[in-house]
C-alpha positions in Angstrom: -27.3 61.7 57.5 -26.2 61.5 54.0 -24.6 58.5 51.8 -22.1 58.6 49.0 -20.4 55.2 46.9 -17.0 55.0 45.8 -14.0 53.2 46.2 -11.9 53.4 49.6 -9.1 55.3 48.2 -11.6 57.6 46.6 -13.0 58.1 49.9 -10.2 58.4 51.8 -8.9 61.5 49.0 -11.8 63.6 50.2 -10.7 64.0 53.5 -8.4 67.0 52.9 -6.7 66.1 56.5 -5.6 62.5 55.7 -2.3 62.5 54.1 -1.0 60.0 51.3 0.7 58.0 54.2 -1.8 57.9 56.3 -4.3 56.9 53.3 -2.0 54.1 52.9 -2.3 53.2 56.7 -6.1 53.2 56.7 -5.9 51.0 53.7 -3.7 48.3 55.3 -6.0 48.8 58.5 -9.0 47.6 56.5 -6.8 45.0 54.6 -6.4 43.2 57.7 -9.0 43.8 60.0 -11.0 40.8 60.1 -8.8 39.7 62.5 -9.7 42.3 64.9 -13.9 42.1 64.1 -13.7 38.2 64.3 -11.7 38.6 68.0 -13.9 41.1 69.0 -16.8 39.7 68.0 -17.7 42.7 67.1 -18.7 45.1 64.2 -16.1 47.6 62.6 -16.2 50.7 61.0 -13.4 53.3 60.0 -14.8 57.2 60.2 -12.6 60.4 58.9 -13.2 63.9 59.4 -14.6 66.2 56.7 -14.5 69.9 56.5 -17.6 71.1 58.5 -17.5 69.1 61.1 -18.9 66.0 59.7 -17.9 62.7 59.8 -18.1 60.1 56.9 -17.9 56.0 57.5 -15.2 54.8 54.7 -14.9 51.4 55.5 -17.0 48.5 57.3 -16.2 45.0 58.2 -18.5 42.2 60.0 -17.6 39.8 62.2 -17.4 35.9 61.2 -17.8 34.8 64.5 -20.7 36.5 66.2 -24.1 38.2 64.5 -23.8 41.2 63.3 -24.9 44.6 65.3 -24.9 46.6 62.2 -26.8 44.5 59.3 -27.2 48.3 57.2 -24.6 49.4 54.9 -22.9 52.4 56.4 -20.0 52.8 53.5 -20.8 56.6 52.8 -23.0 57.7 55.6 -22.2 61.1 57.1 -22.8 62.4 60.4 -22.7 65.1 62.9 -23.7 67.3 65.7 -24.6 64.7 68.6 -24.0 61.8 66.4 -20.4 62.4 65.9 -19.4 63.9 69.7 -17.4 60.6 70.2 -15.6 60.7 67.2 -14.8 64.3 68.1 -13.5 63.7 71.2 -11.6 60.6 70.2 -9.8 62.6 67.6 -9.1 65.6 69.8 -7.7 63.4 73.2 -6.2 60.3 71.3 -7.8 58.0 73.9 -10.6 55.4 73.5 -13.8 55.8 74.7 -16.8 53.6 75.7 -20.2 55.0 75.1 -23.4 53.9 77.2 -24.9 51.0 75.8 -27.4 51.2 72.8 -30.6 49.1 73.3 -32.8 50.7 70.9 -32.0 48.2 68.3 -33.1 44.3 67.7 -30.1 43.7 70.1 -28.4 45.9 72.8 -24.7 46.7 71.7 -22.0 48.8 73.3 -19.7 50.8 70.8 -16.1 51.7 71.8 -14.3 54.6 69.5 -10.6 54.1 69.2 -8.1 56.4 67.8 -6.3 55.1 64.7 -2.7 56.6 65.2 0.1 56.7 62.4 3.3 58.5 62.9 2.0 60.2 66.0 -1.3 61.8 64.6 -4.5 60.4 64.8 -5.7 59.5 61.0 -9.3 58.2 61.9 -11.7 56.7 64.8 -12.4 53.1 64.6 -16.1 51.9 66.0 -16.1 49.1 67.6 -20.0 47.6 68.1 -20.4 44.5 70.1 -23.2 42.9 71.0 -24.1 42.7 74.7 -23.7 39.5 75.5 -26.4 37.4 77.9 -26.1 36.4 81.3 -23.8 33.1 80.5 -20.1 33.3 81.3 -18.0 33.3 78.3 -15.9 30.2 77.3 -12.2 30.3 77.6 -11.8 30.6 73.9 -14.2 34.0 74.3 -11.6 35.3 76.6 -8.9 34.3 75.0 -10.2 36.3 71.9 -11.6 39.4 73.6 -7.9 39.7 75.8 -6.2 39.6 72.1 -8.4 41.6 70.3 -8.2 44.4 73.4 -4.2 44.3 73.0 -4.6 44.7 69.3 -6.8 47.7 69.6 -4.5 49.3 71.9 -2.2 48.4 69.0 -4.1 50.2 66.5 -4.4 53.4 69.1 -0.6 53.3 69.4 0.1 53.3 65.8 2.0 50.0 66.2 -0.8 47.9 64.3 -1.4 46.6 61.2 1.7 45.9 59.9 2.4 46.1 56.1 -0.3 44.7 53.8 -0.2 41.0 53.0 0.4 40.0 49.2 -2.3 37.5 49.6 -4.7 38.6 52.4 -7.4 35.9 50.9 -5.0 33.3 51.9 -4.5 34.4 55.0 -5.3 32.6 58.2 -8.3 33.6 60.1 -9.3 33.3 63.4 -11.5 30.6 63.2 -8.8 28.5 61.2 -6.8 27.9 64.5 -5.4 30.2 67.2 -2.5 30.1 69.7 -1.6 32.5 72.0 1.8 32.7 73.1 3.6 34.1 76.2 6.9 36.7 76.0 9.0 33.1 76.4 7.2 32.1 73.3 5.4 29.2 75.3 1.7 28.3 73.9 -0.3 29.5 76.8 -3.9 28.8 74.7 -4.7 27.2 71.2 -8.2 26.5 70.2 -9.9 23.4 68.9 -9.2 23.8 65.4 -5.2 24.8 65.9 -4.8 21.7 68.0 -6.2 19.5 65.2 -4.3 21.2 62.4 -1.1 20.0 64.7 -2.3 16.8 65.3 -2.7 16.3 61.2 0.9 17.5 60.8 1.7 14.7 62.8 2.0 16.0 66.5 1.7 13.5 69.5 2.6 15.9 72.3 0.8 18.9 74.1 0.8 22.1 72.2 -0.2 24.3 75.3 2.9 25.1 77.4 5.0 24.1 75.0 7.6 26.3 72.7 5.6 26.8 69.7 8.8 27.4 67.6 10.4 24.5 68.7 7.4 22.2 68.1 6.5 23.6 64.9 10.4 22.8 63.9 9.9 19.3 65.0 6.8 18.6 63.3 8.0 19.8 60.0 9.3 16.8 57.5 11.5 19.6 55.3 14.0 20.5 58.3 15.4 23.9 56.2 11.4 25.0 56.1 10.5 24.2 59.9 14.1 26.1 60.9 12.5 29.2 58.9 9.2 29.0 60.6 10.2 28.3 63.7 12.5 31.5 63.3 9.8 33.4 62.1 7.8 32.5 65.3 10.5 33.6 67.1 10.8 36.8 65.3 7.1 37.7 66.4 7.2 37.3 69.9 10.1 39.5 69.6 7.7 42.4 68.4 8.6 42.0 64.5 5.6 41.2 61.9 7.2 38.5 59.6 5.6 36.8 56.6 3.4 34.1 56.6 4.9 30.8 55.6 4.0 27.1 54.8 5.1 24.5 56.4 4.6 20.8 55.5 4.1 17.8 57.9 3.6 14.0 57.5 0.3 14.3 56.4 -0.6 18.1 56.3 0.2 21.3 55.2 -0.1 24.7 57.8 0.4 28.1 56.3 1.4 29.9 59.6 1.2 33.4 60.0 2.5 34.9 63.8 1.7 38.6 65.1 3.6 40.4 67.9 1.5 41.2 70.9 3.1 44.4 72.3 1.5 46.8 74.7 2.7 49.1 77.3 1.9 47.7 80.7 1.4 44.3 79.7 3.3 41.2 79.0 4.7 41.0 75.5 3.6 37.5 73.4 2.8 36.7 70.2 -0.4 35.7 68.1 0.0 32.6 65.9 -2.8 31.8 63.4 -2.8 28.4 61.2 -4.9 27.4 58.1 -4.5 23.9 56.7 -3.8 24.3 53.3 -3.2 20.5 52.2 -5.8 20.0 49.4 -5.2 24.0 48.5 -1.3 23.2 48.0 -2.1 19.6 46.2 -4.2 21.3 43.8 -1.5 23.9 43.5 1.0 21.2 42.7 -1.2 19.5 40.3 -2.0 23.1 38.5 2.0 23.7 38.3 2.5 20.2 36.8 -0.4 20.7 34.2 1.1 23.8 33.4 4.6 22.5 32.7 3.3 19.4 30.7 1.4 22.0 28.6 4.3 24.0 27.8 6.5 21.0 27.3 3.9 20.0 24.5 4.3 23.7 23.0 7.8 23.5 22.8 7.9 19.9 21.0 5.2 21.1 18.4 7.3 24.1 17.9 10.4 22.0 17.2 8.0 19.4 14.9 6.8 22.3 13.2 10.3 24.1 12.4 11.2 20.5 11.4 8.6 20.6 8.8 9.2 23.7 7.7 12.9 23.0 7.0 11.7 19.7 4.9 9.9 21.8 2.9 12.2 24.4 2.5 14.9 21.9 1.4 12.3 20.6 -1.0 11.5 23.8 -2.8 15.1 24.1 -3.7 14.8 20.8 -5.3 11.8 21.8 -7.3 12.4 23.3 -11.0 9.4 24.6 -11.7 8.3 28.2 -10.2 4.8 27.3 -9.0 5.3 24.3 -7.2 8.3 26.2 -5.3 6.5 29.2 -4.7 3.9 27.2 -3.3 6.3 25.2 -1.1 7.7 28.7 0.1 4.3 29.9 0.9 3.7 26.6 2.8 7.0 27.1 4.9 5.9 30.5 5.9 2.5 29.2 7.2 4.3 26.7 9.1 6.6 29.0 10.7 3.7 31.6 11.5 2.0 28.4 13.7 5.4 27.6 15.1 6.0 31.1 16.4 3.4 31.1 18.1 3.6 27.8 19.6 7.2 28.9 20.9 5.4 32.1 22.6 2.9 29.5 24.7 6.5 27.3 25.4 7.6 30.3 27.4 4.4 31.7 28.8 3.0 30.7 32.3 -0.4 31.1 30.9 -2.6 30.0 27.7 -1.9 33.4 26.3 -0.1 35.0 23.8 1.4 38.3 23.0 0.0 39.1 19.5 2.5 41.8 18.9 5.7 39.9 20.2 4.8 37.3 17.7 3.5 39.7 14.5 7.1 41.1 15.0 8.7 37.9 14.5 6.6 36.8 11.7 6.5 40.0 9.4 10.4 39.8 9.0 10.0 36.1 7.5 7.8 36.9 5.1 11.0 38.5 2.9 13.1 35.4 3.9 10.4 32.6 2.8 8.9 34.2 -0.2 9.5 35.7 -3.7 8.1 39.3 -2.9 11.6 41.1 -2.1 12.0 43.8 0.2 9.8 46.5 -2.0 7.0 46.8 0.5 7.6 48.2 3.9 5.3 47.0 6.3 4.7 49.3 9.5 2.5 48.2 12.2 0.3 50.9 14.9 -1.9 50.1 17.3 -1.7 47.1 19.8 -3.5 43.7 19.3 -2.5 42.8 23.1 -2.6 39.5 24.7 -5.2 37.2 23.3 -6.2 33.4 24.1 -4.4 31.1 22.1 -7.5 29.9 20.2 -8.0 33.2 19.0 -4.1 34.2 18.5 -3.0 31.4 15.9 -5.6 32.1 13.8 -5.4 35.7 13.8 -1.9 35.8 13.1 -2.5 33.1 10.1 -4.9 35.6 8.5 -2.8 38.6 9.1 0.4 36.9 8.0 -1.7 35.9 4.6 -3.1 39.3 4.1 0.4 40.8 4.4 1.7 38.6 2.4 -1.1 39.0 -0.6 -0.6 42.6 -0.6 3.5 42.3 -0.7 3.0 39.7 -3.8 0.0 41.5 -5.7 0.2 45.2 -5.1 3.4 46.2 -6.1 4.2 44.5 -9.2 7.9 44.6 -11.0 9.3 45.0 -7.3 7.8 49.0 -7.4 8.5 50.4 -3.5 5.6 50.6 -1.5 4.1 50.7 1.8 1.8 48.7 3.8 0.1 49.6 6.9 -1.0 47.1 9.7 -3.3 48.6 11.9 -5.2 47.4 15.2 -7.9 49.3 17.3 -10.3 48.2 19.6 -14.3 49.1 18.8 -15.9 48.3 22.2 -15.4 44.5 22.7 -14.4 44.2 19.0 -11.1 43.7 17.5 -10.6 45.7 14.1 -7.6 44.9 11.9 -6.9 46.9 8.8 -4.0 46.2 6.1 -3.6 49.0 3.6 -1.3 49.4 0.8 -0.8 52.1 -1.8 -0.2 49.4 -4.5 -2.1 49.1 -7.9 -5.5 48.3 -6.2 -8.2 46.0 -7.0 -8.9 44.4 -10.4 -12.4 45.5 -11.8 -15.3 43.8 -10.5 -13.5 42.1 -8.0 -15.7 40.2 -5.3 -14.0 38.8 -2.2 -16.3 36.2 -1.4 -16.0 35.1 -5.2 -12.1 34.8 -5.1 -10.6 31.7 -5.5 -7.2 32.4 -4.1 -5.7 30.5 -1.8 -4.7 32.9 0.5 -7.8 34.8 0.4 -9.7 31.5 0.8 -7.8 30.4 4.1 -8.2 33.8 5.3 -12.0 33.6 5.1 -12.1 30.1 6.4 -9.8 31.4 9.6 -11.9 34.5 10.0 -15.5 33.0 9.7 -15.0 29.7 11.4 -12.2 30.2 13.7 -12.8 33.8 15.1 -16.4 34.0 13.7 -15.5 37.2 12.2 -15.8 39.0 9.1 -13.4 39.8 6.0 -13.9 43.4 3.7 -11.7 43.8 1.0 -12.3 47.3 -0.5 -10.8 50.2 -2.2 -9.4 52.9 0.0 -11.7 56.3 0.0 -8.8 58.3 -1.1 -5.9 57.3 -3.0 -4.6 54.3 -4.9 -4.1 50.8 -3.2 -6.6 48.3 -1.3 -7.6 48.0 2.3 -8.5 44.5 4.0 -10.4 44.7 7.4 -11.2 42.5 9.5 -13.9 42.6 12.2 -13.4 39.9 14.8 -16.5 40.4 17.4 -15.3 39.8 21.3 -11.6 39.3 20.8 -10.9 43.1 21.7 -10.9 42.5 25.3 -7.5 41.9 26.4 -6.5 38.8 28.6 -4.2 39.8 31.6 
């Protein structure tokens, strides 16, 4: 017996007999088999054949409704010879097999091996290990669970279960949340205590068992349209289809309803309906959406106010005759406009992150529009900044635009053409940004720490105080010009 660790996709790809579509079917089964484990009160393991006759465990799940019979981790375990006899038999014959009870462990257990069929072919085998119960008679809940589990297992063997993968499998109702069994007419023949409680919180006063669940849910819904849709989904499951889970809101509770068809040849058809009370979850979702909308509205208003300030400064600059004063006002316009672009991006985003590349694409053309540097310097951008938190993006954009403006203004005297290259790269979790020009270079004895230029003072303050990084301004190793390098620790991790 040997073990090997890797992802489920990697493990499935190692089995040459498993095609891509069969691998997708196995992944869908694993994504939705907690339901089967809980209904079976059993551990489930999925096994695929390997070259040479060995069998490999590619996935494992334990029940939430009963103690496990497999405390050890079996994923990656290979078995062969006598240990794999039942796997080989089921894989070749395509019929389920029940092994002799195993009493060697801490608790007696029984294993059933099922074929996992897809498009007519047996893809893998599913081992279901259940603890052999004591002599007490099972409750009605246990009998119902096991009966539904037996039908789902037959559907797995026939290739009609699982359905396509759920978009949000984590939010899907579990067996313990609430379960209702429907007959072929859509009437409830059994409802678990949690399901009854959930419908009571919806405002239902009548009986669930014996009622048409689709009609009952429609009547309990506070919104008629939503009630009609959920009722149609329950009816669709009874008819043999796999509808998506849906929310239905009542007077005092919101339920997430998932309906699954139970259609086994030779048995009466019906459906399984799982319900989960998601009232608190949806209330938090609505609160977060309201908060998010409020934050985006604040960013929008801040952007509008900053644009107004920039327009006033630009108007004032036109009335000033002193060149130095006019240039100072125009530089203020550029700085305010850069911050406004960041807030404009945040106003249109549903997350508190900024696409820095998009912002720079809007800010860089503004350099020639609001300052007197002229079109002589061409800015070329390479590399990607990616998405960063707003708290890092705003000072970063301001620092980069200051350095670009300084290079365009001071590196190319008398309008001489030149090139400025803005480069972003990542060094581990650090973001390294360089602004290199091919201009006249630094003056003799230049010290960035001692420079009293307003632009460099702003950059130093932003980099050290806001971004906790460092600024280095030096001459390039080869050729003329100047290179300014920003090293920002911890900013290089892209936020998605």
